[in-house]
C-alpha positions in Angstrom: 0.2 0.2 -0.1 1.3 3.4 -1.0 1.9 6.1 1.4 -0.9 8.7 1.4 1.3 11.5 2.8 5.2 10.9 2.7 7.3 11.6 6.1 8.7 14.9 4.1 4.9 16.2 3.7 4.4 15.2 7.4 7.3 17.0 8.6 6.4 20.2 6.3 3.0 20.2 7.5 4.0 19.7 11.3 7.7 21.1 12.0 7.8 21.7 15.5 10.6 18.8 16.6 10.6 20.4 20.3 6.9 18.6 20.9 7.9 15.2 19.9 5.9 13.6 22.6 2.2 14.9 23.0 -0.5 14.2 25.4 -3.8 13.6 24.2 -4.8 17.3 24.5 -2.0 18.2 22.4 -2.3 15.8 19.6 -6.1 16.8 19.3 -5.3 20.6 19.3 -2.3 19.7 16.5 -5.0 17.9 14.7 -7.9 20.4 15.5 -9.8 17.6 17.0 -11.8 17.1 20.2 -9.5 15.3 23.2 -12.3 12.6 23.5 -11.5 11.5 19.9 -8.2 11.0 21.1 -9.2 8.7 23.6 -11.8 6.7 21.9 -9.1 6.2 19.1 -6.4 5.1 22.0 -9.5 3.0 23.5 -10.2 1.3 20.0 -6.7 0.7 19.4 -6.3 2.9 16.6 -3.2 4.4 18.2 -1.5 1.2 18.8 2.4 1.7 19.2 2.1 5.3 18.9 1.5 6.1 22.9 2.7 4.8 26.5 0.8 5.1 29.5 2.5 6.4 32.5 0.1 6.6 35.5 -2.9 8.1 34.5 -1.3 9.9 31.6 -1.0 8.8 28.1 2.1 10.1 26.3 1.8 10.2 22.4 4.8 9.8 20.2 3.8 12.7 17.5 5.6 11.5 14.4 4.4 7.9 15.2 0.8 9.1 15.5 0.5 11.3 12.8 2.3 8.6 10.4 -0.5 6.2 11.6 -3.2 8.8 11.3 -2.4 9.6 7.6 -0.8 6.4 6.5 -2.0 3.6 8.7 -4.9 0.8 8.2 -8.4 2.3 7.1 -10.8 2.7 9.7 -14.4 1.9 9.5 
């Protein structure tokens, strides 16, 4: 399956390398979504491999998550 968005295009649209690890609120803000949407995606397994739970907090690797969202498997 061909990538929909290349790594270079992702970096061009989301250049801030200082925020490589985001909270669900940070990812929601970056994508213009509601925070609840990110939590639903986590619960449904759509972001598996893109986040780590530390205590009560979810830490999301921004680049992995963006790649998974834009180039990952098609969601129903």
